[in-house]
N, C-alpha and C positions, 0 to 999 in steps of 0.2 A: 801685425804680428801678435801672437797670443801673449798675454801677460801671465807668464808661468807662475809668478809669485802669487797672484790672486787666484790662479787656477788651483794651487795647492790648498788654499783656504777652502775653496768650494769642494774639493775632493775630501778633505778632512771632515768637514761638516757633514757631507753626504754619507761617508762611511760610518761615522758615529751615529748619524740618524738612522741608517739601516740597522745597525746593531741594537739601538734602543727600541726601534719598531719591532724587530723580531723577538727581542727579549719580552716585550709586552705581549706579543702574539702568543708566545708559548707559556706565558705565566699561568701556573696552576695546572699545566698539562704535563705529559711525560715525553719530552722530545728525545730524539735520538742523540747519542753521544756526538755523532758527526755534526748535527746542527748546533750543539753547544760549542764545539770547537770553532765552527764557522763564525758564530757570533763574536767569540773572543778574537778571532782573526780580523774581522771587520773593525772591531773596536780598537785593536792594536794598530791596524793600518791607519785609521782615522786620526788617532792620537799622534802617530809618527808624522803624518802629513801636516797636522797643526804645529808640531814641533819644528818641522822644516820651515813652515811659514813664519813662525815667531822668531827664529834664530837671528835674522838680520836686525830685528828690533831689540833683542836682548843682548846680543854681542858676547855671548859666553862661549869660549872655545870648547868647553866640555860637551856642548850640544852636538858638535859634529860627530863625536863618537856615539852618543846616544841615538842619533838618527839612524846610523848604520845598524846598531843593535835592534832598534825597533823594526826596521824594514825586514831584517832576516828573521826575527821571531814571528812577525806577522805572516809572512809568506810560508814559514814552516807550519804554523797553525792551520793555514788554509789548505796546504797540501795534506796535512794530517786529517783534516775534516773530510776531504774526498776519499782518502784511503779508508777511513772508518766507515763512511757511507757505503762504499762499494765492497766492503768486506775483506780488505787486505789485512790478514792477521799478523803479518810480520813486518809491517811498514816501519815500526820503530827501529828495527835493526839497520835499516838503510837510511831513513830520513834523519834520525837524530844524530848519527855520526857526521853526516854531511853538513847539517846545520852547525854542529859544534866546530867542525873544521873551518867552516866559513867564518864564524865568529873569531876563531883563533887567528886566521889569516888577516882579518880586518884589524884586529888589535895589534898584531905584529907589524902590519904595514904602517899603522898610525904611530907606533913607537919608533919606527925607523925613519920618521920624518916625511912620510908621503903627503903630497898636497891634498887639499880638499877635493880638487877635481879628480885626482887619482883614486881617492877613497870612494867618491861617488860612483866612478866607473866600476870599481870593484863590487860595490853593493849592487849596482845595476846588473852586473853580470850574474851575480847570485840570484837576484830576482828573476832574471830571464830564464835561468836554468829551472827554477822552481815553477815558474809559469808554464814552461814547456812540459814539465812533469805533469802538471794538472791537465794540460791539453791531451797528453798521452793517456792518462787515466780515463778521461772522458771519451776519447775517440777509439780506443782499442776494442775489438770484439771480445765478448765474454762467453765463457763456456757454461751452459746450463745443463746440469746432469739430466734434466728431463726433456730438453729440446735441442741439445747440441750447441753449436756456436751461434751466438746471437749478436747481430749488428747493433751498434749504439742507437738509441732513440733519436728522433729529430731534436728534441730538447737538449740531449747530451751533445749532439753535433753543433748546435748553435753556441752553447757555452764553450765547448772545446775549441771551435774555430776562433772564438773571441779570445780565449786564453792564448792560443797559438799566435794570433796577431799581436797581442800585447807582448808576448815573449820576444817576437821578432823586433818590434819597435824598441824595446828596452835594450836588446842586444846590440842593435845598430847605434843607439845612443851611447852605450858603453864603449863600443869600438871607435866611434868618432871622437869621443872625449879623450881617449887614450892617444889617438892619432893627432889630436890638436887641430883638426880641420875646422874650416869656417862653418861647416854644416852641423856642428855639434849642437848649437842652440836650436836649429830647426828640428833635429832629431829629438831633442829634449821636449820640444813642443808637441811633436808627433806622439812621443811616449805618453805625455800627459793626456792627450786626446784619447788614445786607446785605453789609458787608465780610467778615464771618465766613463767610457763605454763599458769597460770591465766592471766598474762599480755598479752600473745599472743592470747589465745583463746577468752578472753573477749574483747580484743582490736578490733579484727576483728569481733567477734561474735555480739557485740552490734550494730556495724555499719550494719552488714548483717540483723539483726532483724529490724532495722529502714528501710532498703531498702525493705525488704519483706513487711513491713506494708505500705510503700509508693506505692509499686507495686500493692498491694491488693486494695488500695484506688483508684488508677488509673483505675483498672479493674471495680471497683464498679461504678465509675463515668461514665465509658464508656458503662455500661450495665444497669444502673438504671435511671429511670425517676426521675428527681430531685424534681418534684412537688408532686408526689404521693408515691415515694419510691418503685414503682413496676418496674419489668423489662421493659425496653423500647422496641420499635418495633423490633430492631435487635436481642436483647437478647431473647425476647419471641419467635420469629420465629425460632431461633436456638434451643431453648429447645423443641418447638413443633415438629420440625423435628426429634430430638432425640427420642421423645416420639412416633412418628409415626413409626420409624424404629424398636423401641423396641416392639411396638404392633404387627407389622408384624412378627417379629421373634418369639414372644411368642404366636402368634395367639389369641390375646386378643382384645376386642373392644377399640376404642378410640373415645371419644366424643369431640366436639368442639363447643364453644359458641362465637357468636359475640354480643357485648353488647353496647348500645348507651344510653346516658343520654337524656331523652326527654326534648325538648324545652330549650336546653342549651344556645342557642344564645339569647333567650329572657331574660334568667337570666343574662347573661353578659350585654346585652343592658340596662336592667332596673336598675340593682343594681351595675354594674361595674365588672371589671375583677377580683377584689379581692374576690368578692362573688363567681364568677365562679371557682376561684382557691380553695376556701373553699369547694365548692360542689364536686370538683374532689377529694380532700382529704378525705371528708366524705365517698364518694363512695369507695375509696380504703380501708379505715379502715373497712368499713362494709363488703366488699368482703373478706378481710382477716379473719374476724371473722366467716364467714359462710363456707368458703371453707375448704376442707380437706387437710391434709399434703402433699399428693402426687399430688395435683392439682396445676396448675400454671396459674396465671392471669397476663396479661401485658397490658400496655397502648400503643395502636397502633398510636395514635395521636389525638389531640383535645379531644373530649368527647367520643372517641371510644375505647373500650377495647375488649380483647379476652381472653378466658379461655380454657385450655385443661383439660380433665378429663380421665386419663388412667383407663382402666378397666370398664368404664361405658357404658352400652348399652343405647338405646334411652330412655327407661322408666326412668332409674336412672338419665340420663342427664336432662330430662325434670323436674324431681323432684328437682334436684339441682338448675336448672334455676329458678323455682318457689320460692324456698327457698331464693335465692338471691334477686329476684324481691320484695318479701314481706319484706325482711329485709331492703332494700333500702327505701321502702315506709315508714317504721317505723322510719327511721333516720331523723334528723332535721338539716338543714343547717342554720346557723346564718348569716344573711346578715345585711347590713346597714339599711334595712327596717325591715319588719316583718319576723318572722321565715319562712323558706321555706321548703316544703316537696317535694322532687324530686321523679321521677319515671324513670324506665328504660324499654327499649324494648330489647328483646333477641331473637336471631335466633340460633337454635340448630341443629346440624347434627352429625351423626356418620360416621366416615370415612369408605368407602368401601375398601375391600381388594385391595391392590396395588394402591389405589388412592393417587395422590400426594397432598401435603399440599396446594398449591395454588388453586387447584380445590375445595378442601374442604372449604377453606376460602371463595371462591366465592359463594358456595352453602349456607354457613352460612350467608353471607352478603345478599343474596337474601331473606332468611328467615327473617332476621332482617328488611329488607325493607318492607316485608309483614306485620310484626308486627306493624310497624309505620303507614303503609297505613290503617290498620284495626283498628286504634284507640289508639295505643301506650299502654304502661304499660301492656304488654302482652308477652307471649312466643309463638313463632312459630317454628314448625319443618320443616326443609328444605326437599325439594324433593330429592329422591334418585338419585344417579348418573345414567345418561343414559348409558346403556350398548350397546356395539356394537354387531350386530348380527353375 
């Protein structure tokens, strides 16, 4: 049979060790608020477990109440850490009242003469509810505005299942303690075992979640134009090359647009660079509204953009270009002076079989130049690639 008293000592030292290790890891860095809350939760959990271990040696009745407060505060901080990490903006309106009510019920039960076993079962029930909430946070699908509903990652599922198992074990311990059955001690040992697993999995798991999030942010910063939120030149060319290879493999057409905002330099010179930045942002938002989900637009530099349209032949590509041109004309840029209506010139080509991307971009750029030369605010179709005899 497991010595649960010694097990509490191991859990307490382990949780405090995790908190100290993570505090040293993030020292001098700028960690997320969620990670800070998680460190405090691990520290609080470890101190509470050490308090539980030391209570029989100290023999102070006051420690029974402090144990319950420590457990509830620690799990509240851990749930808060997950809420902050996953971007729940209103978590405090739900979590804090539940935590306050739990503390009030525990204090009231103690003042009414509840036994230590009853108080332990009450605290265990609260811990089970909070652990179940963490499992729900980790395992629920999330809605991404850019990609629809997204299933939890494998790491989230591993941590979430572990939290769910711990919640079940603690709930069974609470139920058997209140029922007074002989299995209460066995369920307590099972809860401690799952708590040990929780300490290890959640300890490393939350740090790995933070690292995954930081890595994804680094990738986003490296591939996204900060001003418009569109793919930058490198990212766009990479996606365009993938689309070209897919079109070759599937023997489907692939259209390419080169787009330039007309008289952009004059806008900058007259109203300032802030107005130019606003114009770029308005164009990017307008393009997102009219383009289809499988199409990609990127900023190549300055006021120059490019778009790829998989599966589009020349007629469909020209229609898409005209739709974008008209939408941009209808948009309004707010400057420091009067409202400004901008226009764009567009060059359109359809890639020939086995044509490389750089050649197609050059053809589209020539078509764009022709659109500007012939009056701007128009769409021009590029000349087909010259074939060798």
